[in-house]
Structure formats: structure tokens, C-alpha cells
C-alpha positions in Angstrom: 0.0 0.0 0.0 1.1 3.6 -0.5 2.8 5.3 2.5 2.6 8.8 1.2 -0.1 11.1 0.0 2.2 13.5 -1.9 0.6 14.2 -5.3 2.4 12.9 -8.4 2.8 16.6 -9.5 5.6 16.9 -7.0 9.0 15.1 -7.8 8.8 13.0 -4.7 5.2 12.0 -5.3 6.0 11.2 -8.9 8.9 9.0 -7.8 6.8 7.1 -5.3 3.9 6.7 -7.6 6.2 5.3 -10.3 7.7 2.8 -7.8 4.2 1.9 -6.5 3.0 1.2 -10.1 5.8 -1.3 -10.6 4.1 -3.7 -8.2 6.7 -6.3 -7.9 9.6 -3.9 -7.2 7.5 -2.1 -4.6 6.8 -5.4 -2.8 10.4 -6.5 -3.3 11.7 -3.4 -1.5 9.2 -3.8 1.3 10.0 -7.5 1.9 13.7 -6.8 1.7 13.4 -4.2 4.4 11.3 -6.4 6.5 13.7 -9.4 6.2 16.7 -7.2 6.9 15.0 -5.7 10.0 14.0 -9.1 11.3 17.6 -10.4 10.9 18.9 -7.3 12.7 16.6 -7.9 15.6 17.6 -11.5 16.2 21.2 -10.6 17.3 22.4 -14.0 16.0 22.0 -12.9 12.4 22.5 -9.2 12.9 25.6 -9.1 10.7 23.7 -10.7 7.8 20.8 -8.3 8.5 23.2 -5.3 8.3 24.7 -6.6 5.0 21.3 -7.2 3.5 20.1 -3.7 4.7 23.2 -1.9 3.4 22.3 -1.8 -0.3 18.7 -0.9 0.6 19.6 2.0 2.8 22.4 3.1 0.3 19.7 3.2 -2.4 17.3 5.2 -0.1 20.2 7.5 0.9 21.0 8.3 -2.8 17.3 8.8 -3.7 16.7 11.2 -0.7 19.7 13.3 -1.6 18.9 13.3 -5.3 15.2 14.4 -5.0 14.1 17.2 -2.9 12.8 15.4 0.2 13.1 18.4 2.4 15.5 18.7 5.3 14.6 15.9 7.7 14.5 12.8 5.5 18.1 13.2 4.1 19.5 13.6 7.6 17.7 10.5 8.8 18.8 8.4 5.9 22.3 9.6 6.3 22.3 8.6 10.0 20.7 5.2 9.1 23.4 4.6 6.4 26.2 5.5 8.9 24.7 3.2 11.5 24.6 0.3 9.1 28.2 0.9 8.0 29.1 1.0 11.7 27.3 -2.4 12.3 29.2 -3.9 9.4 32.5 -2.6 10.6 31.7 -3.7 14.1 31.5 -7.4 13.0 34.4 -7.3 10.5 35.8 -10.5 12.0 32.8 -12.4 10.9 33.1 -11.5 7.2 36.8 -10.6 6.7 37.5 -14.2 5.5 35.7 -13.4 2.3 38.3 -10.8 1.4 41.4 -12.9 2.5 43.5 -14.3 -0.4 44.4 -17.5 1.4 41.0 -17.9 3.1 42.6 -18.9 6.4 41.8 -17.4 9.7 44.5 -17.2 12.3 42.4 -16.4 15.2 42.7 -17.9 18.6 39.2 -17.7 20.1 40.5 -18.9 23.5 42.2 -15.5 24.1 39.1 -13.5 23.3 36.5 -13.1 26.0 33.1 -14.7 25.3 30.4 -12.1 24.5 27.7 -13.5 26.9 25.8 -10.2 27.0 24.8 -10.1 23.3 24.6 -13.9 22.7 22.1 -14.6 25.4 19.0 -16.3 24.0 16.9 -13.6 25.8 17.8 -11.2 22.9 16.6 -13.7 20.3 13.3 -14.1 22.1 13.0 -10.3 22.3 13.7 -10.1 18.5 11.0 -12.6 17.8 8.6 -10.6 20.0 9.5 -7.5 18.1 8.9 -9.2 14.7 5.4 -10.4 15.9 4.5 -7.0 17.2 5.7 -5.4 13.9 3.4 -7.6 11.8 0.4 -7.7 14.2 -1.2 -4.4 12.9 -1.2 -5.8 9.3 -2.5 -9.2 10.4 -5.5 -7.7 12.1 -5.7 -4.9 9.5 -5.9 -2.3 12.3 -3.2 0.4 11.8 -4.4 2.3 14.9 -3.0 -0.7 16.8 0.5 0.3 15.5 1.2 2.8 18.3 0.2 0.3 20.9 2.7 -2.2 19.4 5.4 0.4 19.3 4.9 1.1 23.0 4.9 -2.6 23.7 8.2 -3.0 21.8 9.7 -0.2 23.9 8.5 -1.8 27.2 9.7 -5.3 26.1 13.1 -3.9 25.0 13.7 -1.9 28.2 12.5 -4.8 30.3 14.8 -7.2 28.5 17.7 -4.9 29.0 17.0 -4.6 32.8 16.5 -8.3 33.1 19.8 -9.0 31.3 21.7 -6.4 33.3 20.4 -7.8 36.6 21.1 -11.4 35.4 24.7 -10.5 34.7 25.1 -8.5 37.9 25.6 -5.2 36.1 22.6 -3.6 37.5 22.8 -3.3 41.3 19.8 -4.1 43.3 18.9 -1.9 46.2 20.1 -3.4 49.4 18.8 -2.7 52.8 21.3 -1.4 55.3 20.5 -2.0 59.0 
């Protein structure tokens, strides 16, 4: 469905109307964004999600800077592109083998500390909850439910963070002093 009501007489409206009229390409972009976002939220496949999302956000970045989208949208797409680049660089050890000539990794994993914070299954469960809350307004065809789902995602995300911090002993509990 269309997500803008800008008339086709405006350059941005004309562009979106042309993309919408393609049908398949419009759906391809939507599903690509959804899949990339779902992968990003799982933590386990976040690197793959960032790599899938990179060409999508690069395309959006170029479009928003090529057509007059106003002041806010180009800033947001620039920040999203930078964040995606940061995520890809952050996990360079996972994909660097693809660029190595000899395809051998000389990495001793025993010397590196285990990342128990981000690899906890709690984050995967939270990602699945986020995905379900994202698609619920479309399943029930009630877009007024979207704001409730966004608030629920915020509550679930903050709750998961607090639970994880307490579980790892990084968030101190109040202790009674007598």
C-alpha cells in the first residue's frame, strides 16, 4: 500500500507513484526491508541483516539526496546509512575471511572473552517478539494498533535490558542497610 499522500505533480510524489506502479519492485523493497530488519533484531543474524540492509539504505540515501525530500529525511537516511556501516565494521571479524586471499583465519578464540551479553537467547526471544509486534497491525488490518505495538516494543526492549543487566550483575539491586 502507499505510504505517502504527496501528489504525483511533486517530484517525490511522482517518484513514489512510479515505484508503486511497478508492483513487484515495490513489494520486493518492502520485503527486503522487513527481512533485513527481522535479521537485525535477532542478534544471532544481525551481521547478515546489516549486510542485507546496506544496499537498501544506500539506495534510499542516494534517492533522498537526489530528489528534494526536504530537510529531515536526508538527515535520517544519512544517519541510518552511517549506523549500518558501523554495524558492518563492528562485525568485521565475521566476514573478513571473504576478502582474504588465502582464506585462512589465524584467530585464537581462547584468548578473546566470550560475549555473553549479546549472545544470550533472551535477545533472540526479544527479537521474535519485536517481529510479531511489527506484523500484528497488518495481520489484524488495524493500523491504529501500531502505536500500541510500538509502546509494547519499547516496554519489552527496556524490560529485557533490565533483566539482562540484573542477570549479569551489572545492575545493582537496592540493598537494605540496617
